[in-house]
C-alpha positions in Angstrom: 95.1 56.3 115.7 98.5 56.9 117.3 99.3 60.0 119.4 101.4 61.4 116.6 98.6 61.3 114.1 98.0 64.8 112.7 95.1 66.7 114.2 93.3 67.6 111.0 91.3 70.6 112.3 94.4 72.2 113.8 96.0 74.9 111.5 99.4 74.1 112.9 99.1 70.7 111.1 99.6 72.6 107.8 102.5 74.9 108.7 104.8 72.9 106.5 102.2 72.2 103.8 99.4 69.7 103.3 100.4 66.3 104.7 99.9 64.3 101.5 101.5 61.1 102.8 99.1 60.9 105.8 96.1 61.4 103.5 97.4 58.8 101.1 97.4 56.4 104.1 93.9 57.4 105.0 92.7 56.9 101.4 94.2 53.4 101.4 93.2 52.2 104.9 90.5 54.5 106.4 88.9 56.6 103.6 86.0 57.8 105.8 87.8 58.2 109.2 86.4 59.7 112.4 88.1 62.4 114.3 87.4 63.9 117.8 86.8 67.7 118.1 87.0 69.9 121.2 83.8 71.8 120.3 81.8 69.3 118.3 80.5 66.6 120.6 80.2 64.0 117.8 83.5 65.0 116.1 83.6 64.8 112.4 84.3 62.4 109.5 87.1 63.0 107.0 86.2 62.1 103.4 89.4 61.5 101.5 88.7 59.7 98.2 87.8 61.5 95.0 84.6 59.6 94.2 83.3 60.0 97.8 84.1 63.8 97.8 82.2 64.2 94.5 79.3 62.1 95.7 78.8 64.0 99.0 79.1 67.4 97.2 76.2 66.5 94.9 74.0 64.7 97.5 71.0 66.6 98.9 71.4 64.5 102.1 74.2 66.8 103.1 73.8 70.6 103.7 76.1 73.5 104.2 74.3 75.1 107.2 75.1 76.1 109.9 78.3 76.8 108.0 80.8 74.8 105.9 84.0 75.7 107.9 86.1 73.2 109.9 86.3 74.9 113.3 89.9 75.0 114.5 88.6 74.7 118.1 89.0 78.4 118.8 86.0 80.1 117.0 83.8 82.1 119.3 80.0 81.6 119.2 79.6 85.1 117.7 82.0 84.3 114.9 80.1 81.1 114.1 76.7 82.9 114.2 78.0 85.5 111.8 79.2 82.9 109.3 75.7 81.2 109.2 74.3 84.1 107.1 76.9 83.9 104.4 75.8 82.7 101.0 78.1 79.7 101.3 76.4 78.7 104.5 72.9 78.6 103.0 71.0 75.7 101.4 68.2 75.4 98.8 65.9 76.9 98.1 67.2 80.3 99.4 70.8 79.5 98.3 69.7 78.7 94.8 67.7 81.9 94.5 70.5 84.2 95.8 73.1 82.4 93.8 71.1 83.1 90.6 71.2 86.8 91.4 74.9 87.0 92.0 75.5 84.9 88.9 74.4 88.0 86.9 77.8 89.5 87.9 79.7 86.5 86.6 78.2 86.0 83.2 80.6 84.9 80.5 80.2 88.3 78.8 80.9 90.3 82.1 83.9 88.2 82.9 85.2 88.4 79.3 84.7 92.2 79.4 87.2 92.3 82.4 90.0 90.8 80.3 91.6 94.1 79.2 91.3 95.5 82.7 92.9 92.4 84.2 95.7 92.5 81.7 96.4 96.1 82.4 96.4 95.5 86.1 98.8 92.6 85.8 101.3 94.5 83.8 101.1 97.5 86.1 101.9 95.3 89.1 104.9 93.8 87.3 106.1 97.2 86.0 106.0 98.5 89.6 108.6 96.0 90.7 110.6 95.5 87.5 113.6 97.7 88.4 114.0 96.2 91.9 115.4 92.9 90.8 113.4 91.1 93.6 110.0 91.3 95.3 107.6 89.3 97.5 105.5 87.2 95.1 102.6 87.3 97.6 102.5 91.0 98.7 103.7 92.6 95.6 101.9 90.6 92.9 99.5 87.7 93.8 97.7 89.6 96.6 96.7 92.6 94.7 95.3 91.2 91.4 92.2 89.4 92.7 91.4 92.2 95.2 91.4 94.8 92.5 89.4 92.6 90.1 86.7 92.0 92.6 86.7 95.7 93.5 86.2 96.5 89.8 83.4 94.0 89.6 81.6 95.2 92.7 82.2 98.9 92.1 84.7 100.0 94.9 86.3 103.3 93.8 90.1 103.3 93.5 90.5 105.8 96.3 88.7 103.5 98.8 90.5 100.3 98.0 93.5 100.4 100.3 91.2 100.7 103.3 88.7 98.1 102.0 91.6 95.6 101.3 93.0 96.3 104.8 89.6 95.5 106.4 89.3 92.3 104.3 92.7 91.1 105.4 91.9 91.6 109.0 88.4 90.1 108.9 89.2 87.1 106.7 92.9 86.7 106.8 94.9 84.1 108.6 97.2 86.2 110.7 96.8 84.9 114.3 98.1 88.2 115.7 94.7 89.8 115.1 92.3 89.5 118.0 88.7 88.5 117.7 87.8 92.0 118.6 89.9 93.5 115.9 88.3 91.1 113.3 84.9 92.1 114.6 85.7 95.8 114.3 87.0 95.4 110.8 83.9 93.4 109.8 81.7 96.1 111.2 83.6 98.7 109.2 83.0 96.7 106.1 79.3 96.5 106.8 79.2 100.3 107.2 81.1 100.8 104.0 78.8 98.4 102.1 75.8 100.4 103.5 77.4 103.6 102.2 78.2 102.1 98.8 74.6 100.9 98.4 73.2 104.3 99.2 75.4 105.8 96.5 74.2 103.2 94.0 70.6 103.8 94.9 71.1 107.4 94.0 73.2 106.8 90.9 73.1 103.2 89.6 76.2 102.1 87.6 77.3 99.0 85.6 78.6 97.1 88.6 77.5 94.2 90.7 76.2 96.2 93.6 73.8 98.1 91.3 72.7 94.7 89.8 71.9 93.3 93.3 70.1 96.5 94.4 67.7 96.2 91.5 67.2 92.4 91.9 64.3 90.6 93.5 63.8 87.2 95.2 60.2 86.0 95.2 59.1 89.5 94.5 61.1 91.1 97.3 64.3 93.1 97.1 67.4 92.0 99.0 67.7 93.2 102.6 70.5 95.5 103.5 72.0 92.7 105.6 72.0 90.4 102.5 73.7 93.1 100.5 76.3 93.6 103.1 77.0 89.9 103.4 77.4 89.6 99.6 79.9 92.4 99.7 81.9 90.7 102.5 81.8 87.3 100.9 82.9 88.6 97.4 85.8 90.6 98.8 87.1 87.5 100.6 86.1 84.6 98.3 87.2 86.4 95.2 90.8 86.7 96.4 92.0 83.6 98.3 91.9 80.9 95.6 93.4 83.1 92.9 96.1 84.6 95.2 97.3 81.2 96.3 97.0 79.6 92.9 99.3 82.3 91.5 101.8 81.9 94.4 101.9 78.1 94.8 101.4 77.5 91.1 104.5 79.6 90.3 106.5 77.7 92.9 105.3 74.4 91.4 106.4 75.4 88.0 109.8 76.6 89.3 110.2 73.2 91.0 109.5 71.5 87.7 111.7 73.3 85.2 111.0 70.9 82.4 107.3 71.6 82.6 108.0 75.3 83.0 110.0 75.4 79.8 107.5 73.3 78.0 104.8 75.8 78.9 106.9 78.8 78.1 107.6 77.3 74.6 103.8 76.8 73.9 101.6 79.3 75.7 98.5 77.7 74.1 98.9 75.0 76.8 98.1 77.5 79.5 94.3 76.7 80.0 95.1 73.0 80.4 98.1 73.8 82.6 96.1 76.0 84.9 93.7 73.1 85.5 96.7 70.9 86.4 98.1 73.6 88.7 94.7 73.8 90.4 94.7 70.1 91.0 98.4 69.9 92.0 98.3 72.8 94.6 94.6 72.8 95.6 94.4 76.2 97.3 91.2 75.4 99.2 92.0 72.2 101.2 88.5 71.3 102.4 85.0 72.4 103.3 82.5 70.6 105.6 78.9 69.4 105.2 76.3 68.2 107.7 74.2 65.1 107.1 70.4 65.6 107.3 69.4 61.9 107.1 70.8 58.5 107.8 73.1 57.7 104.9 76.5 56.1 104.1 79.7 57.2 102.5 82.2 54.6 101.3 80.5 51.9 103.3 80.5 54.0 106.5 77.2 54.8 108.2 76.7 58.6 108.7 73.9 59.8 111.1 71.8 63.0 110.9 73.7 65.9 112.3 77.1 64.3 111.7 79.7 66.7 110.2 81.9 65.5 107.3 85.0 67.2 105.9 85.5 67.0 102.2 89.3 67.0 101.6 89.7 68.4 98.1 93.5 68.3 98.4 93.4 64.6 99.1 90.8 63.9 96.4 93.1 65.7 93.9 95.9 63.2 94.6 93.8 60.1 94.6 95.4 57.3 92.6 91.9 56.0 91.8 91.1 59.1 89.8 94.5 60.3 88.4 97.5 58.6 86.9 100.7 59.6 88.7 98.8 62.0 91.0 101.9 63.3 92.7 103.4 64.4 89.4 102.9 67.6 87.6 101.8 67.2 84.0 100.7 70.5 82.3 99.0 68.5 79.4 96.9 66.3 81.7 93.6 65.6 80.1 91.0 64.7 81.2 91.5 66.4 84.6 88.4 66.0 86.8 90.0 67.9 89.7 87.9 69.3 92.6 89.8 72.4 93.4 86.7 74.6 92.8 84.5 72.1 94.7 83.3 68.8 93.4 80.1 69.9 91.5 76.7 70.4 93.1 75.0 73.6 94.1 78.1 75.1 95.9 80.6 74.8 93.0 82.8 77.9 93.1 80.8 80.9 91.7 83.9 82.7 90.6 85.7 79.8 88.9 85.6 81.4 85.4 87.0 84.7 86.8 89.8 82.9 88.7 90.8 81.1 85.5 90.9 84.3 83.6 93.1 86.0 86.2 95.4 83.0 86.4 95.8 82.8 82.7 96.7 86.4 82.3 99.1 86.5 85.3 100.9 83.2 84.4 101.3 84.4 80.8 102.9 87.6 82.0 105.2 85.8 84.5 106.3 83.3 81.8 107.0 85.9 79.2 108.3 89.0 81.1 110.5 87.6 83.8 114.0 86.4 82.8 115.7 84.1 85.3 112.9 84.1 87.9 113.9 82.1 91.0 112.8 81.8 94.6 115.1 83.8 96.8 114.9 81.4 99.8 114.7 77.8 100.9 111.0 77.0 100.0 110.8 74.6 103.0 111.5 77.5 105.4 108.9 79.9 103.9 106.1 81.0 106.3 102.7 79.6 105.4 99.2 80.8 106.2 97.9 79.7 109.6 94.9 78.0 108.3 93.1 74.6 108.0 91.2 76.0 105.0 93.6 77.6 102.6 97.0 76.1 101.6 99.3 79.0 100.8 102.3 81.1 101.8 102.3 84.4 103.6 105.6 85.4 102.0 107.6 84.2 99.0 110.7 86.3 98.1 111.7 86.0 94.4 114.4 87.5 92.3 115.1 87.8 88.6 117.8 88.9 86.1 115.6 91.2 84.0 112.0 92.1 83.3 111.0 92.4 79.6 108.7 95.2 78.4 105.2 94.3 77.4 105.3 92.8 73.9 
């Protein structure tokens, strides 16, 4: 590789968006490429083709532990140790058992029951900015919806949410101005809050996910307080990032494709299919990693036990071998075997149905209520998240001519 080859674990590589052209070259010439890493002695392999990403995701020869995150080279040992206990970092059989428990909070009925609440929240957010004529699509709209929905699901009272959301942003956000100590302190505050919330639910159980988890058992034993705290932290974070960035980057994609935007506005019944296409096209979660447990091979390349592999979902979703015109946006694309929620297997996104519900309601409101919606800046200059995990913007100013009342 040449000296100007992008360093794929460096968040700065994505400060102008995902480098699709570079990954196209990798898919064509080196689909399982090896990369050096400052903290991983054996480096890591990048898996870039759709079929290979799917195969590894479903292969028990690859595990998530010690964690599935692509270290940017700056993570402290304490940060890495803390991540190893998260649900997403566990493997079978414990992962399967814990996932079954938390699935009780994401049953089709429970998600469907949230519809009215999500719709009310969406319209309240739009109403709050309607008279201003402009707002920040991230901070005023996309950020708040998933945070509130997860808080509704978990059972965080309204009066506590501002503080909990602030801790979440510091602990899991991508603002490099926060120090490791500040992130650690915010995480400790979240642990303390989760402890308090659990005590309240033990005294007075309610119809929320924390009450469900407190009453649950794994192999005849109740969850430990640490497991409950980690569930709380993971839900607050994982429940927000994909939806927030799908709303933001999906809206930008539609504005950049006015014919598709008008086609969708003219027939809202296309929304469910369109959302799958937006998920493929923008792919909010760029990658996760796995670690090989046995000698195996991927795409004809030998992989040894202990080797790390990065599954590049954003690359797989633009693979010409899996999709016709992969760089085009087609809101009627079917079938659409995208991997934006993972590529199957035991770690497929737990909250996929909830994210789809939130996106459907938010996009329908954006399409029907905003007249003359436009980006109020040059998109190429907008600041992005400093992350090698999430592809999204930290600020997107938008303007409009008028906001219609709820029909």
